[in-house]
C-alpha positions as CSV (number, residue, x, y, z in Angstrom):
1,W,0.0,0.0,0.0
2,F,1.2,3.5,-0.8
3,P,1.2,6.2,1.8
4,G,-1.9,8.4,1.8
5,L,-0.1,11.4,0.3
6,V,1.3,9.4,-2.6
7,A,-2.0,7.7,-3.2
8,A,-3.8,11.1,-3.3
9,A,-1.3,12.4,-5.8
10,L,-1.7,9.4,-8.0
11,A,-5.5,9.7,-7.8
12,A,-5.2,13.3,-9.0
13,I,-3.0,12.3,-11.9
14,L,-5.4,9.6,-12.8
15,A,-8.4,11.9,-12.6
16,A,-6.6,14.4,-15.0
17,L,-5.9,11.7,-17.4
18,L,-9.5,10.5,-17.3
19,W,-10.7,14.0,-17.9
20,A,-8.6,14.1,-21.0
21,L,-10.6,11.2,-22.4
22,L,-13.5,13.6,-23.0
23,L,-11.3,15.9,-25.1
24,P,-10.3,15.8,-28.8
25,G,-7.2,13.7,-29.2
26,D,-4.6,13.3,-31.9
27,T,-6.7,13.1,-35.1
28,T,-3.8,11.9,-37.3
29,P,-4.9,8.6,-38.9
30,Q,-2.9,5.6,-37.7
31,E,-1.3,3.2,-40.1
32,V,-3.2,-0.1,-40.1
33,A,-2.9,-3.4,-41.9
34,E,-5.3,-4.6,-44.6
35,P,-8.8,-3.8,-43.2
36,E,-10.6,-6.7,-41.5
37,P,-14.4,-7.2,-41.8
38,A,-16.5,-4.8,-39.8
39,P,-16.2,-5.8,-36.1
40,A,-18.9,-6.4,-33.6
41,P,-19.5,-3.4,-31.3
42,T,-16.8,-3.2,-28.7
43,L,-17.0,-0.6,-26.1
44,P,-13.8,0.6,-24.3
45,A,-12.6,-0.8,-21.0
46,A,-14.1,0.8,-17.9
47,T,-12.1,3.6,-16.3
48,Q,-12.1,5.3,-13.0
49,A,-15.0,7.8,-12.6
50,P,-14.2,11.6,-12.8
51,S,-15.5,13.8,-10.0
52,Y,-19.1,14.7,-10.4
53,T,-22.0,15.9,-8.2
54,L,-25.5,14.5,-8.0
55,I,-27.6,17.7,-8.0
56,T,-30.9,16.1,-7.3
57,S,-31.8,13.6,-4.6
58,A,-35.6,13.4,-4.3
59,P,-37.2,10.0,-4.2
60,G,-38.4,8.8,-7.6
61,F,-37.1,9.8,-11.0
62,E,-35.4,12.9,-12.4
63,L,-35.0,12.4,-16.1
64,S,-34.0,14.1,-19.4
65,P,-31.8,17.0,-18.2
66,T,-31.3,20.0,-20.4
67,L,-28.8,22.8,-19.5
68,S,-29.3,26.5,-20.1
69,P,-26.6,27.8,-22.5
70,D,-24.5,29.2,-19.6
71,A,-25.1,26.0,-17.6
72,S,-26.3,28.0,-14.6
73,M,-29.7,26.2,-14.7
74,V,-30.9,22.7,-15.5
75,A,-34.5,21.7,-16.4
76,Y,-35.6,18.1,-16.2
77,A,-38.7,15.9,-16.1
78,A,-39.4,14.5,-12.6
79,S,-41.9,12.2,-11.0
80,L,-44.0,13.8,-8.3
81,S,-45.5,12.4,-5.1
82,G,-49.2,11.4,-5.5
83,R,-49.2,11.1,-9.3
84,R,-47.9,8.7,-12.0
85,G,-46.8,11.2,-14.7
86,T,-43.9,13.6,-14.7
87,A,-43.7,17.4,-14.7
88,I,-40.9,19.8,-15.8
89,L,-38.8,21.2,-12.9
90,V,-35.9,23.7,-13.0
91,Q,-33.1,24.5,-10.5
92,T,-29.6,25.8,-10.4
93,T,-26.8,23.4,-11.3
94,G,-26.0,22.8,-7.7
95,P,-27.8,20.9,-5.0
96,S,-30.8,23.2,-4.5
97,T,-34.6,23.2,-4.2
98,P,-36.2,22.9,-7.6
99,R,-39.2,24.9,-8.9
100,Q,-42.0,23.2,-10.7
101,L,-42.5,24.9,-14.1
102,T,-45.5,22.8,-15.5
103,R,-48.6,21.4,-14.1
104,P,-50.0,18.6,-16.4
105,G,-53.4,17.1,-16.0
106,I,-54.1,14.1,-13.8
107,T,-53.6,11.6,-16.7
108,E,-50.9,13.7,-18.6
109,A,-47.1,13.7,-18.4
110,D,-44.7,16.4,-19.4
111,R,-41.4,15.0,-20.8
112,N,-38.2,15.7,-22.6
113,P,-37.5,19.4,-22.0
114,E,-35.1,21.2,-24.3
115,W,-33.6,24.6,-23.7
116,S,-33.5,26.9,-26.7
117,P,-30.1,28.1,-28.1
118,D,-30.7,31.6,-26.8
119,G,-31.8,30.4,-23.3
120,R,-35.1,32.2,-23.4
121,Q,-37.5,29.3,-24.0
122,I,-37.9,25.6,-23.1
123,A,-39.8,23.2,-25.4
124,F,-41.2,19.9,-24.1
125,I,-43.7,17.1,-24.8
126,R,-47.1,16.8,-23.1
127,A,-48.4,13.3,-23.5
128,G,-51.9,12.2,-22.7
129,P,-53.3,8.6,-22.1
130,D,-54.1,8.1,-25.8
131,E,-51.8,7.9,-28.8
132,R,-51.6,11.6,-29.3
133,C,-49.3,14.2,-27.7
134,R,-48.6,17.9,-28.0
135,I,-45.4,19.9,-28.5
136,V,-45.3,22.8,-26.1
137,V,-43.0,25.9,-25.9
138,M,-42.9,28.2,-22.9
139,A,-40.6,30.9,-21.6
140,A,-37.8,29.7,-19.5
141,S,-39.6,31.1,-16.5
142,G,-42.6,28.8,-17.2
143,A,-44.9,31.6,-18.5
144,G,-46.7,31.7,-21.7
145,A,-46.9,28.0,-22.5
146,R,-48.3,27.4,-26.0
147,S,-48.9,24.3,-28.2
148,V,-46.9,24.5,-31.4
149,G,-47.8,21.1,-32.9
150,D,-49.0,17.5,-32.4
151,C,-46.8,14.4,-32.1
152,E,-47.4,10.7,-31.9
153,R,-46.7,8.7,-28.8
154,S,-45.7,5.7,-31.0
155,A,-42.8,7.7,-32.3
156,S,-39.7,8.9,-30.4
157,Q,-40.5,12.1,-28.6
158,V,-36.9,13.2,-28.1
159,F,-36.1,16.2,-30.2
160,A,-33.6,19.1,-30.5
161,W,-33.7,22.8,-31.5
162,T,-32.3,24.0,-34.7
163,P,-29.4,26.4,-34.2
164,D,-31.4,29.5,-35.3
165,G,-34.1,28.8,-32.6
166,H,-36.9,28.8,-35.2
167,G,-37.4,25.0,-35.5
168,L,-37.3,21.6,-33.9
169,L,-35.8,18.4,-35.2
170,F,-37.8,15.2,-34.6
171,A,-37.3,11.5,-35.2
172,S,-39.0,9.3,-37.8
173,A,-42.7,9.0,-37.8
174,R,-44.8,6.0,-38.8
175,T,-47.0,6.2,-41.9
176,P,-48.9,3.6,-43.9
177,E,-46.1,3.6,-46.5
178,G,-43.4,3.0,-43.8
179,N,-41.3,5.2,-41.6
180,T,-40.5,8.8,-42.6
181,G,-37.0,10.3,-42.2
182,I,-36.0,12.9,-39.7
183,R,-38.6,15.8,-39.6
184,R,-38.2,19.5,-39.0
185,L,-41.0,21.5,-37.4
186,D,-40.9,25.2,-38.4
187,L,-42.1,27.1,-35.3
188,D,-43.1,30.3,-37.3
189,S,-45.4,28.5,-39.7
190,G,-46.2,25.3,-37.9
191,R,-45.3,23.3,-41.0
192,W,-43.5,20.0,-41.0
193,E,-40.7,19.2,-43.4
194,V,-39.3,15.6,-43.9
195,L,-35.6,15.6,-44.8
196,E,-34.6,13.7,-47.9
197,Y,-31.6,11.4,-47.4
198,T,-30.6,7.8,-48.0
199,R,-32.5,5.4,-45.8
200,S,-34.7,2.3,-45.8
201,P,-38.5,2.5,-45.0
202,S,-37.8,0.1,-42.2
203,D,-35.2,2.4,-40.5
204,I,-36.2,4.4,-37.5
205,D,-34.0,7.4,-37.0
206,T,-34.1,9.1,-33.7
207,L,-32.2,11.7,-31.5
208,P,-31.3,14.1,-34.3
209,R,-29.0,17.0,-33.4
210,V,-27.3,19.6,-35.6
211,S,-23.5,19.9,-35.2
212,P,-22.0,23.0,-33.6
213,D,-20.6,24.1,-37.0
214,G,-24.1,23.8,-38.6
215,E,-22.9,21.3,-41.3
216,W,-24.2,18.0,-40.1
217,I,-27.1,16.2,-38.4
218,V,-26.1,13.2,-36.3
219,F,-28.7,10.8,-35.2
220,A,-29.3,7.3,-33.9
221,R,-30.5,4.7,-36.4
222,N,-32.5,1.9,-34.9
223,A,-31.3,3.0,-31.5
224,Q,-32.1,-0.3,-29.6
225,L,-29.7,-2.3,-31.8
226,G,-28.1,0.1,-34.2
227,G,-25.6,3.0,-34.0
228,L,-24.9,6.7,-34.7
229,W,-25.1,8.0,-38.3
230,R,-24.8,11.5,-39.9
231,I,-26.2,13.4,-42.9
232,P,-25.5,16.8,-44.3
233,V,-27.8,19.4,-42.6
234,D,-30.1,19.7,-45.6
235,G,-30.2,15.9,-46.3
236,G,-28.2,13.7,-48.7
237,V,-26.2,10.5,-48.2
238,A,-26.3,9.0,-44.7
239,E,-23.1,7.5,-43.4
240,P,-22.5,5.4,-40.2
241,L,-20.2,6.8,-37.5
242,T,-20.1,3.5,-35.5
243,S,-19.8,-0.1,-36.5
244,G,-21.8,-3.1,-35.2
245,S,-24.8,-2.9,-32.9
246,L,-24.9,-0.3,-30.1
247,E,-27.8,0.5,-27.8
248,I,-27.8,4.3,-27.8
249,R,-29.4,5.8,-24.7
250,G,-28.9,9.5,-25.5
251,W,-26.1,11.6,-26.8
252,D,-24.9,15.2,-27.3
253,W,-22.2,17.2,-29.0
254,L,-19.0,18.0,-27.1
255,D,-17.6,20.0,-30.1
256,A,-17.8,19.8,-33.8
257,G,-15.6,16.7,-33.9
258,N,-16.6,14.8,-30.8
259,V,-19.8,13.5,-29.2
260,V,-20.6,11.9,-25.8
261,F,-23.2,9.1,-25.8
262,A,-24.7,6.6,-23.4
263,G,-24.3,2.9,-24.4
264,R,-25.1,-0.4,-22.7
265,A,-22.2,-2.3,-21.2
266,G,-23.6,-5.6,-19.9
267,A,-26.5,-4.8,-17.5
268,R,-25.4,-1.2,-17.0
269,G,-25.3,2.0,-19.1
270,R,-22.1,4.0,-19.3
271,L,-21.0,7.2,-21.0
272,Y,-18.5,7.1,-23.9
273,R,-16.8,9.7,-26.0
274,L,-16.7,9.2,-29.8
275,E,-14.2,11.0,-32.0
276,L,-16.0,11.3,-35.4
277,A,-12.9,11.6,-37.6
278,T,-11.5,8.2,-36.4
279,G,-14.4,6.3,-34.9
280,V,-12.3,5.9,-31.7
281,M,-14.4,5.5,-28.5
282,T,-13.2,6.0,-25.0
283,D,-14.9,5.4,-21.7
284,V,-15.8,8.5,-19.7
285,G,-15.8,6.5,-16.4
286,I,-19.4,7.1,-15.3
287,E,-21.5,4.0,-14.6
288,D,-25.3,3.6,-14.8
289,A,-25.5,6.8,-16.8
290,H,-27.7,7.9,-19.8
291,S,-29.2,11.0,-21.4
292,P,-26.1,13.2,-21.5
293,A,-26.6,17.0,-22.0
294,V,-23.8,19.4,-22.7
295,S,-23.3,23.1,-22.4
296,R,-20.4,23.7,-24.8
297,T,-20.1,27.4,-23.9
298,A,-19.7,26.7,-20.2
299,R,-18.1,23.3,-20.7
300,K,-20.5,21.5,-18.4
301,L,-22.1,18.1,-18.7
302,A,-25.4,16.8,-17.1
303,F,-26.6,13.3,-17.2
304,V,-29.1,10.9,-15.6
305,Q,-27.7,8.3,-13.2
306,R,-30.0,5.4,-12.4
307,H,-29.2,2.7,-9.9
308,P,-31.9,0.0,-10.3
309,Q,-31.8,-3.4,-8.6
310,F,-33.9,-6.0,-10.5
311,G,-35.2,-9.2,-9.1
312,I,-37.0,-12.0,-10.9
313,Y,-40.5,-12.6,-9.6
314,A,-42.7,-15.7,-10.2
315,I,-46.1,-14.2,-10.6
316,D,-49.4,-16.1,-10.8
317,R,-51.1,-14.7,-13.9
318,A,-54.6,-15.0,-12.4
319,G,-54.1,-13.4,-9.0
320,G,-50.4,-12.8,-8.3
321,V,-49.1,-9.3,-7.4
322,V,-45.6,-8.1,-6.5
323,P,-45.1,-6.5,-3.1
324,G,-46.8,-3.1,-3.2
325,G,-50.2,-4.1,-4.3
326,G,-52.0,-4.8,-7.6
327,G,-55.3,-5.9,-9.0
328,P,-57.6,-5.1,-12.0
329,A,-55.8,-2.6,-14.2
330,D,-57.2,0.9,-14.4
331,V,-58.1,1.6,-18.1
332,S,-59.7,5.0,-17.5
333,T,-59.6,7.6,-20.2
334,L,-58.5,11.2,-20.0
335,G,-60.7,13.1,-17.6
336,E,-62.0,10.2,-15.5
337,T,-61.2,10.2,-11.8
338,V,-59.1,7.4,-10.5
339,D,-59.6,5.9,-7.0
340,R,-56.0,5.0,-6.3
341,G,-56.7,4.1,-2.7
342,A,-59.2,1.5,-3.7
343,S,-56.8,0.0,-6.2
344,A,-54.1,-0.4,-3.6
345,E,-56.5,-2.3,-1.3
346,I,-57.3,-5.0,-3.8
347,P,-55.8,-8.3,-2.5
348,G,-53.7,-10.7,-4.5
349,R,-51.3,-13.6,-3.9
350,P,-47.8,-12.2,-3.2
351,A,-45.3,-13.0,-5.9
352,E,-42.1,-14.9,-5.0
353,Q,-38.7,-13.4,-5.8
354,V,-36.7,-16.3,-7.3
355,F,-33.0,-16.7,-6.4
356,A,-32.9,-13.3,-4.8
357,S,-29.7,-11.3,-4.7
358,S,-28.5,-7.7,-4.3
359,G,-27.5,-7.6,-8.0
360,R,-29.5,-7.1,-11.3
361,D,-31.2,-10.3,-12.3
362,M,-32.6,-10.2,-15.8
363,L,-33.5,-12.3,-18.9
364,P,-35.3,-15.2,-17.1
365,S,-36.0,-18.3,-19.2
366,I,-38.0,-21.1,-17.8
367,A,-37.4,-24.6,-19.2
368,P,-40.3,-26.6,-20.8
369,D,-40.1,-29.0,-17.8
370,G,-41.0,-26.1,-15.5
371,R,-38.2,-27.0,-13.1
372,Q,-35.1,-25.2,-14.4
373,L,-34.4,-21.5,-14.8
374,V,-31.6,-19.8,-16.6
375,F,-31.0,-16.0,-16.3
376,A,-28.4,-13.3,-16.5
377,S,-27.1,-11.5,-13.5
378,D,-24.3,-9.3,-12.3
379,R,-24.5,-10.7,-8.7
380,S,-20.9,-12.0,-9.1
381,G,-19.6,-8.6,-10.1
382,S,-19.9,-9.1,-13.9
383,Y,-22.8,-9.9,-16.1
384,R,-22.9,-13.7,-16.4
385,L,-25.3,-16.6,-17.1
386,W,-26.7,-18.6,-14.2
387,W,-28.7,-21.9,-13.9
388,G,-30.8,-23.2,-11.0
389,E,-33.6,-25.6,-10.1
390,L,-36.7,-23.9,-8.8
391,G,-37.3,-24.5,-5.2
392,S,-33.7,-25.4,-4.6
393,P,-31.6,-22.3,-3.8
394,G,-28.5,-24.4,-3.3
395,S,-28.6,-25.7,-6.9
396,L,-27.8,-22.2,-8.3
397,R,-24.5,-22.2,-10.3
398,L,-22.6,-19.9,-12.6
399,I,-22.2,-21.0,-16.2
400,E,-18.6,-20.5,-17.2
401,G,-17.5,-20.0,-20.8
402,V,-20.1,-17.6,-22.2
403,D,-20.6,-13.9,-21.9
404,P,-24.4,-13.3,-22.5
405,Q,-25.6,-10.3,-24.4
406,A,-27.9,-8.1,-22.4
407,R,-30.7,-8.0,-25.0
408,R,-32.1,-11.5,-25.5
409,L,-33.5,-14.3,-23.4
410,P,-31.7,-17.6,-23.6
411,E,-33.8,-20.2,-25.4
412,W,-34.5,-23.8,-24.1
413,S,-34.6,-26.9,-26.3
414,P,-38.0,-28.7,-26.4
415,D,-36.5,-31.5,-24.2
416,S,-35.2,-29.1,-21.6
417,R,-31.7,-30.5,-21.9
418,K,-29.9,-27.5,-23.6
419,V,-30.0,-23.8,-23.8
420,M,-29.0,-21.6,-26.8
421,L,-28.1,-17.9,-26.6
422,V,-26.1,-15.2,-28.2
423,G,-22.9,-14.3,-26.4
424,L,-19.6,-12.6,-27.0
425,D,-16.2,-14.3,-27.4
426,P,-13.1,-12.9,-25.7
427,S,-12.4,-10.5,-28.6
428,G,-15.9,-9.1,-28.5
429,Q,-17.3,-10.9,-31.5
430,P,-20.9,-12.2,-31.1
431,G,-21.7,-15.8,-31.6
432,V,-24.4,-18.5,-30.9
433,Y,-23.6,-20.7,-27.9
434,E,-25.2,-23.9,-26.7
435,V,-25.1,-24.9,-23.0
436,V,-25.8,-28.4,-21.7
437,A,-27.9,-27.7,-18.6
438,A,-26.9,-30.7,-16.5
439,S,-23.1,-30.2,-16.9
440,G,-22.8,-26.6,-17.8
441,Q,-20.7,-27.5,-20.9
442,V,-20.6,-24.6,-23.4
443,V,-20.0,-25.0,-27.2
444,Q,-20.0,-22.2,-29.8
445,L,-22.1,-23.3,-32.7
446,P,-20.8,-22.8,-36.3
447,V,-23.6,-20.4,-37.4
448,P,-22.6,-18.7,-40.7
449,V,-23.6,-15.1,-39.8
450,D,-21.5,-12.2,-38.8
451,E,-23.7,-10.7,-36.2
452,P,-26.4,-12.9,-34.6
453,T,-29.0,-11.3,-32.4
454,Q,-31.2,-14.2,-31.3
455,A,-31.2,-18.0,-31.6
456,L,-34.2,-20.4,-31.2
457,Y,-34.8,-24.1,-31.3
458,L,-37.6,-25.5,-33.4
459,P,-39.7,-28.7,-32.9
460,D,-37.5,-30.2,-35.7
461,P,-34.1,-30.7,-34.0
462,G,-32.4,-30.4,-37.4
463,R,-33.5,-26.8,-37.8
464,V,-32.6,-23.6,-36.0
465,L,-33.8,-20.0,-36.3
466,V,-31.2,-17.2,-36.0
467,G,-31.8,-13.5,-35.9
468,T,-29.2,-11.4,-37.7
469,R,-28.2,-7.8,-38.0
470,E,-26.9,-7.1,-41.6
471,A,-24.2,-4.7,-42.6
472,D,-26.8,-2.1,-43.6
473,G,-28.4,-2.2,-40.2
474,T,-31.4,-4.2,-41.2
475,R,-32.4,-7.3,-39.1
476,D,-33.5,-10.6,-40.6
477,L,-34.6,-14.0,-39.3
478,V,-32.9,-16.9,-41.0
479,L,-33.9,-20.6,-41.0
480,F,-30.9,-22.9,-41.0
481,E,-30.5,-26.6,-41.4
482,R,-28.3,-27.7,-38.5
483,N,-25.3,-29.9,-39.3
484,E,-22.9,-31.2,-36.7
485,T,-20.1,-32.0,-39.2
486,A,-20.6,-29.5,-42.1
487,D,-21.5,-25.9,-42.7
488,W,-25.0,-24.9,-41.8
489,R,-27.3,-24.4,-44.8
490,E,-29.6,-21.4,-45.1
491,L,-33.2,-22.6,-46.0
492,A,-35.2,-19.4,-45.8
493,R,-35.1,-15.8,-44.7
494,L,-37.6,-13.2,-43.4
495,P,-36.6,-9.5,-43.5
496,D,-37.4,-6.8,-41.0
497,V,-37.7,-9.1,-37.9
498,A,-36.9,-7.7,-34.4
499,H,-37.9,-10.3,-31.8
500,T,-39.2,-13.8,-32.3
501,R,-41.0,-16.5,-30.3
502,V,-41.9,-20.1,-31.3
503,D,-45.5,-21.1,-31.0
504,A,-45.1,-24.8,-31.3
505,T,-48.7,-25.6,-30.5
506,R,-49.9,-23.8,-33.6
507,E,-46.8,-24.7,-35.6
508,R,-45.9,-21.1,-36.3
509,I,-43.5,-18.3,-35.2
510,L,-44.6,-15.0,-33.9
511,F,-42.4,-11.9,-34.3
512,T,-42.2,-8.1,-34.1
513,R,-40.7,-5.9,-36.8
514,Q,-37.9,-3.5,-36.6
515,S,-39.8,-0.9,-38.6
516,G,-42.8,-0.4,-36.4
517,D,-45.5,-1.6,-34.0
518,G,-47.5,-4.8,-34.2
519,L,-47.2,-8.6,-34.0
520,W,-46.8,-10.9,-37.0
521,Q,-46.8,-14.6,-37.7
522,A,-45.2,-17.0,-40.2
523,G,-45.0,-20.8,-40.6
524,L,-42.1,-22.7,-39.2
525,D,-40.6,-22.9,-42.7
526,L,-40.8,-19.1,-43.0
527,A,-42.7,-19.4,-46.3
528,P,-43.6,-15.9,-47.6
529,A,-47.3,-17.0,-48.1
530,S,-47.5,-17.8,-44.4
531,V,-46.7,-14.3,-43.2
532,G,-49.5,-12.3,-41.8
533,V,-50.6,-9.7,-39.1
534,V,-51.7,-11.0,-35.8
535,E,-52.1,-7.7,-33.9
536,P,-51.7,-4.4,-35.8
537,S,-50.6,-2.0,-33.1
538,L,-49.2,-4.1,-30.2
539,P,-46.6,-4.6,-29.0
540,T,-45.3,-1.1,-29.5
541,R,-41.8,-0.8,-30.9
542,A,-40.5,0.4,-27.5
543,R,-41.8,-2.9,-25.9
544,Q,-40.9,-5.2,-28.7
545,R,-39.5,-7.8,-26.3
546,M,-42.2,-7.5,-23.6
547,W,-44.4,-10.4,-24.7
548,D,-44.5,-14.2,-24.8
549,V,-46.8,-17.1,-25.9
550,D,-47.8,-20.0,-23.7
551,R,-48.9,-23.6,-24.7
552,E,-52.6,-22.5,-24.8
553,G,-51.8,-19.9,-27.4
554,R,-52.3,-17.0,-25.1
555,I,-50.0,-14.1,-26.0
556,A,-49.1,-12.2,-22.8
557,Y,-48.0,-8.6,-23.1
558,I,-46.6,-6.3,-20.4
559,D,-47.1,-2.5,-20.6
560,Q,-48.2,0.3,-18.3
561,G,-51.6,1.8,-17.6
562,P,-52.8,4.8,-15.6
563,Y,-51.5,4.3,-12.0
564,C,-50.2,0.9,-12.9
565,R,-46.5,0.6,-13.8
566,T,-46.7,-3.1,-14.7
567,R,-49.8,-4.3,-16.5
568,L,-50.5,-7.7,-17.9
569,S,-52.7,-7.9,-21.0
570,Y,-53.5,-10.6,-23.6
571,I,-53.3,-9.7,-27.3
572,G,-53.5,-11.2,-30.7
573,D,-55.6,-14.2,-31.9
574,G,-55.3,-16.3,-28.7
575,P,-57.6,-16.3,-25.7
576,L,-58.2,-12.8,-24.4
577,E,-58.6,-11.7,-20.8
578,A,-59.2,-8.5,-18.9
579,P,-55.9,-6.5,-18.1
580,R,-54.5,-7.0,-14.6
581,C,-52.1,-4.7,-12.6
582,L,-49.2,-6.8,-11.4
583,G,-47.5,-3.9,-9.6
584,L,-48.8,-0.5,-8.9
585,G,-45.4,1.1,-8.2
586,R,-42.8,-1.2,-9.7
587,L,-41.3,-1.0,-13.1
588,P,-40.4,-4.1,-15.1
589,S,-37.2,-4.6,-17.0
590,A,-37.8,-4.1,-20.7
591,S,-35.5,-7.0,-21.7
592,G,-38.3,-9.6,-21.7
593,F,-39.9,-12.3,-19.6
594,S,-41.0,-16.0,-19.9
595,I,-44.0,-18.1,-19.1
596,D,-43.9,-21.5,-17.5
597,P,-45.3,-24.6,-19.4
598,S,-48.7,-24.4,-17.7
599,G,-49.2,-20.8,-18.7
600,E,-50.1,-19.9,-15.1
601,V,-46.8,-18.4,-13.9
602,L,-44.8,-15.5,-15.4
603,Y,-41.1,-15.0,-14.6
604,L,-40.7,-11.3,-14.8
605,P,-37.8,-9.1,-13.8
606,M,-39.0,-6.1,-11.8
607,A,-37.4,-3.3,-9.9
608,V,-36.7,-4.1,-6.3
609,R,-35.2,-0.7,-5.8
610,D,-35.2,2.1,-8.4
611,G,-34.8,5.8,-8.9
612,A,-32.8,8.3,-11.0
613,D,-31.0,11.5,-10.2
614,I,-29.2,14.2,-12.3
615,G,-25.4,14.3,-12.3
616,F,-23.3,17.3,-13.1
617,L,-19.7,17.9,-13.8
618,S,-17.2,20.3,-15.4
619,L,-15.5,19.4,-18.6
620,P,-11.8,20.2,-18.8
621,E,-10.2,22.7,-21.1
622,P,-9.0,21.2,-24.4
623,L,-5.7,19.3,-24.0
624,A,-3.5,17.6,-26.6
625,V,-3.8,14.0,-25.5
626,Q,-3.1,10.8,-27.4
627,E,-6.2,8.6,-27.9
628,R,-6.1,5.0,-27.0
629,R,-8.2,2.4,-28.7
630,A,-10.7,0.1,-27.1
631,T,-9.3,-3.2,-26.1
632,H,-11.8,-4.8,-23.8
633,P,-15.3,-5.8,-25.1
634,H,-18.6,-5.2,-23.5
635,N,-22.2,-5.9,-24.6
């Protein structure tokens, strides 16, 4: 151990070096060998956190920070005691008492504030209980709020001001012909303009922001499993800025050549800096962070820091509730009163937390035999795969040899002997792995795709379904003939597939699409003639993994309702039942859940402890530092 004084000096030196990671580095291209194929997304190794301050600490959630141009003030959306929705609050950028700027109606929520470039106005979204929402602009003091346009709740509601302060940039919108491109709302005329640039109708482009020099618009394409792209400010050819699949959870400009973005690393979100000229990414050192907001003038950064703990609950679908109450879901419309006290009194059978820990337990997959559960957890310090027998806590064991991706549930074979999942190898390349449940033996399967996203067994043991992300960002579902001694042979392919489940009882697959809302079906052979719509509007794209099908053909769907944060509904062409509230005050993980063979028990990850605060830090002055490339892979 070093003496305290030396340790402090070393810590200061390390902090200075870590600050430098946020600044432009040496942009001279480095000499490289013959280029290799595009790699899977590798995020840089974690570094020590820089010094920052949490400037909010109220119970609940403070979200979507936006800084005034001089960074003296921060506005954000916050949950309030006694209501489900959020309102816009403002405070100084120090630990201080906030002031409430907006007062939405009982079934409304005010979200996503954005400070104007001149600091005089704040724009935000006011969402009601239906599919419509309004775009509102008010003075920074909260006075003079006025509606400047309508928006769709099915589309991303995150937007940005144009540099002249006369317009707002919005994400793609869904139309009968497909998704539009990025849209610009002119605040003087109220007219919408759709930018013309290269894109596919299935692409969803979100989080657009104009560069500080006014030349480019950078945006996230297919943000849940995509990356950052850019186009000239008036449209044109779109070009990727990142390779492979990244889950983008917000970003902002540091300067004309660098951005800071939030990306998933295992079960946690972290902040990274991306140098646009080279594509080099460096870790900022802040864990559990998303939604960064920058004041370039004052060189300040605000962000959301969320510390959730998720547990897996076994919930009886007919009468189970998680601790905190539950019961029939409130499906009231705008303007109706809600008796929240009566709802909290409704009894139910308490749900059981399975293999409880102090970590984040996610991606539960129950075996067809109803006895075995595999899931992902960071309870050991890193995000790993675990197996256990229900009712036997001592059976729980870590599965060595596979690094699970934090996006897809592992899939069981029909005989409950094996598990298939997408994981990462030591170099960060994704692959399809098979685990023998009894022994924990792990084998990487020779699937001939560059970037698998999901893998599923079929009733025919000689066939396997594999989801893929193609080089252009599109996502397909491929049917392979499995061969133990030779290359796998592709038999069929479906385009525009986001998430898939096998409905063996009806000899079909069910899937959501990357390009929009709804549920689709196809035969087990993926024949084009078998493709059809099961449910036109659900699941929503934001909840494309929050559904499953049981042996009776019931399609369970988890979403939210007024005063119910976790609501169970049944959708599609299977048996339908009235919605139920599984948890009045608990949020589920959006990564998915599974249903046991009887169809009577759901294994659902839900927040044991949750909340979010706003962090704030000063950015360093520009320094000439040498960049280092990422060497350690993360999900």
